[in-house]
N, C-alpha and C positions, 0 to 999 in steps of 0.2 A: 483836280481829282482828290477825293479824300481817301483815307486808308481802306475803308470798306469797299469803295468802288474798285480800287486797285486789286484787292484780294479777290473780288468777284470776277474781274477780268482774268486774273491768273488762274482761277479755278475753272474757267471755261476751256483752258488748255488741258483737256482730259483724254486726249487721244491715246496716250500710253497707258492710262488707267483702264481704258476700254479694252486695250490689247492684253492686259495682264492675265485675265482668265485663259486666253488662248496660249500665252506663253507657258503658264503652269500646266495646261493640258499637254503641250508639246513635251515638256520635261517628263511628265508621267509616261507618255507614250514612248519616249526615248529610253526611259528606265526599263520599261517592259521589254522592249527589243533587246536592250543590253542584257537583261537577265536571261532571256530565252536563248540568245546567241552566245552568251558568255564572252562578251567583248571587253569587259573591264573598263567601261567608260565612266562609271560613277563610283564614288567612295562617300559613304554617309556623312562623315565629319566635314569633308571638303564641301559637299553640297550644302550642308547646314551653314557653313561659314559664308557661302555665296548668298544664301537667303538673308543672313545678318547684314551683309554689305548692301543688299538691296534696301533693307529697312533703314539702316543708318544713313545711307546716301540720300534717301528720300527726305529724311528729317533735316539733314544738313543743308539740302538744296533749297528749302522753302524760302528762307529769308533772302539769299542771293537771287533767287528767281523773282521775288517781289521787287527787289531793288533794280534788277535788270529790266523788268517790265516798265518801271518808272523811267529809267534811262532811255529805253527804246521809245517810250511814248513821247518824251520831250524832244528827242532827236528827230523823230518822225514829224513832230509839229514844226520843227525848224527847217525841215527839208523843203527845198523849192520844188521837189517832184511829188509831193504828197497828193496833189490833186490830179496828177497825171497817172500815177500808179493806183488803180482802184480794183484790185483783185481780178483783173482780166485774165483770160486763159493764158495769154502770153506772159503775163507778170508772174504767174505760178511757175512757168517753165524757166524763166530767168532766175527766179528765186531759188529754184532747185539747184541750179549750177552754182549760184553764189553761196548757198548754204553748204553744198558739198565740198567746194574748194576751201571754205572756211573751216569745215570740220577736218579736212586733211591737215591744214597747218596747225590747228589746235592740237590734234592728235600727235602730229610729228613733234611739236614743241614739248608735249608731255613726255616724250621719250628722249629729247635732246637737252632739256634743262632739268637739272636734278631736283630743284625745288618743286617743279611741276610734276616730275616723275613721282615724287613722294605722294602726290594726291592721286596718281593714276595707277600706281603699282599694285594695289589690292586686286585689280581686275586681272593682273598677270600672275598673281601668286598661286593660282590653282595649278595642280599637277595634272589636271584632267581637261579635256576639251569637249564640252557638251553644252546643251541648252541651259543647264544650271549655271555654268560659267558665264554665260551671256548676261545673267541677272546679277553677277558679282561686280557691281559698279564701283568705280573709283570714288572714294569719299571726298578727299581733299580737293579733287578737281572740280567739284560742284561749286567751290568758292570762286575760282578764277575763270571758269569756263566761259561765262557770258561776255567777258571783255572782248573776246575774239569776234563776236557778232555785232559789236557796236557800230561798225561802218555801214551795215545793211539798212537800218532805219533812216540813215542820212540820205539814202537813195530812193526814199519814198515808200518803203515797205513797212506796213504797220505791225505792231508787236504780235498780234495774234497770228498773222500770216507767218511771221518768223518762227514763233513757237510751234506752230502747226507743222512747218517744214522740218524743224528739228525733230519733232516727234515721228514724222514719217521716216526720217533717216534712222532714228533709233530702232524703230520697228523692223526696218529692213535688216539692220545689223544683227538683230537677234538670230536670224536664220542662218547666218554664216558661221555660227559657233557649233559645229558638229563634225564628227568623223564618219557619219553615216552616208554622206554624199561625197563621192569621188569627184574627179574633174568633170565639169559640164562641157557642152559643145564649145569649140574654139572661139566662135564669135562672142559668146557670152563671157568666156574667160578673158578675152582681149579687152573688153570694155568695162565689165562689172566686177565688183568685189564679190568673191565666191567663197564657199567653205575651204577650197584648196588654198586660195590666196590668204585667207584669214588664219588658217592653221600655221602658215609661215609666220604671220605676225605674232602668234602666241608661242612660237618655238624659241628655245634658248640656245639652239645651235648657233655657232658663230656665223655661219653662212646666212642665217635668217634674222639675226639681231637687227632691230630697228628698221624693219622693212614692212611694206604693205600697210600703210597707215590709212588706207581708203575708208570712206564711209560707204557710199553706194557705188561710185565709179572708181575703178582701178587706174584710170587714165592718168590721174594726177601723179601716182607713184611712177608710172612709166615716163611721164614728162620730166619729173624732178629728180630722177635717179635713185629712188628708194624702193624700186620693185625687185622682188626675188621670186623666182619660180619654185614651186614645191617639187622637190626631187626625192620622192619617197625611197626609191631603190638605192640612190646614192647617199642620202642623208635623211633618215627618218626623223620627222619633227619630234623633239623632246620638249614637253610643255613645262611651264614653270619659270623660275628665275635662274640666272646664272649662279646665284647662291640662294638656295631656297630657305625660307624662314622656319620651316618645321614647326608651325603652330597653327591651331585653328581658332584660337581665342579672338573673337571679333575685334576687340579694341587693339590688340597687337597687330592683327592683319591690316587694320585701317591706318595705324600710326607708326609702324615699325621703321619706315624709311625716314620719317621726320626725326625719330630718335637717333638713327644712324648718322644723319646729317649733323645733328647737334654734337655728337661725339667727335666727328671728323673736324668740325669747325673748332671745337675746344682744343684738339691736339695740334691743329695747324699753327705754324710759328709766326706767320706774317698775315697782315690784312688781305693781301693779294691772294694768298693761299686759302684763306677763309672764304673769300668771295668765290673762288673757283669751285670750292666744295658745294657752294649753293647754286651757282649758275652754269657751271660746266656740265657736260653730259655725265650720267652715272658711270662710275668706273675710274674716274680720274683720281690720282693719288699724288701727294707731294713727296712721299717717301717710299713708294712701292711701285709695282708694275702698273702701267697705264692700261686699264681694262675697258676703256671706252669702245663701243661697238665698232666705230670706224677704224680704230687702231688694231683691234683684234682681226678684223676682216682683211686689213692690209697685210698683216703678218701671215695670215692663212693663204692669201693670194701669192705672196712672195715664196712661201714654202712649196707651192705647187707649180711654180714656174720652172 
């Protein structure tokens, strides 16, 4: 395959581009409802920052996506299952579950490894929960994202199948970024990621930190111990970061955590401490309080015993 052929194949993955006009229409509609009902769901500078993150992440992602397609292509060619998996109906169902559990671990790793968190944190830096925030994509995570999906082409699934399913998941996830939808019927809340579950994920309350990493199915969080119920009456979700950045400058929004890591690494005294600042969960400190999510939750639980 030459470069032009690769780019042409990558450009065929246009599912999310087709959905963009619908996304923008949903944002406009939500803004109208917000204004009419005085819900305070949007703030102009915050939404503008979200749009900048969308543009910057799309630019940053292009080369990693091309490289990922090449890797997926050759891994698929090496797969002994490539002639068995031929886009049958059952193959799409199997791929859905494979993609969804991969997204869960990718998303969870973004919260539990600080270097990866630095690429994901722009998505969580908004103080609002709305459809505009759904477009506020993590920038740095576009670089490491595709590594998590490398195992799937080895099982016979071709690159366009994989990219298409990733697009389906991304489109689904757009709709869970809203406060306009309360809890859905219990069977749906039991199985699927919903606005209620995802509000938990975006909350900075200790109870909710690093919970509900689901893409489409919430069952992975339930299975692997990262699920938390939204309890509005007891603990209203507070959006943003545990320490908000208080800026809407797009470059600072996209890169502030990388800067913070560099500063922490510089002041660390030993190589071990430097590595911990890079690879431990956000909140670890060699000379201060340990504010990692699991530590804070353990303290909170102990206080309420």
